[in-house]
Phi, psi and omega in degrees: 000127178275156175256125177254126176253132182251137180232160175060217184299334181298331177297326180291332176285320186271332182076012179211164180266332177200154178203158174271144180215143178274083181232152183239351180208166177294327176299319179289335174296314179298320178296317178302314180298316179299315183292327184264332187233355175101170184293326179295319177296319178297316180300318178293318180300323180293340177271352186286153165287135183248122178245120180245116182050042176083004181247128179277125181253137178283168186301319184295318185277337192288334180293330184266353183301127178271132179259136181250173175307133178068014171296138176251121182243121179250136180246116180248109178295156176297148178235156177241156178165184180189000000 
C-alpha cells in the first residue's frame, strides 16, 4: 500500500493530509482520487508537482512510474504569488 500525501488546496478536497491507498502506478493514483473525491480533485491532482520517495518526476515519466509497498507520494498543487 502506497502513502499519498496531499498539500495545499487538494487537502480541502480530500479532508486529510495523508492516507494509504492500494495503487500501483501514478495513473492509478489519479483514478483513485477521482473515484474517492471526484473529478475536480482529480483535475487538480493532475496539475500537481509529484514527488515520489523524495524525487520530483516530470510529466512524461510520471505516468509510467511503478509504486511499491510503502512508497510515499506527495502531491503539491501549483501556487501563485510574487
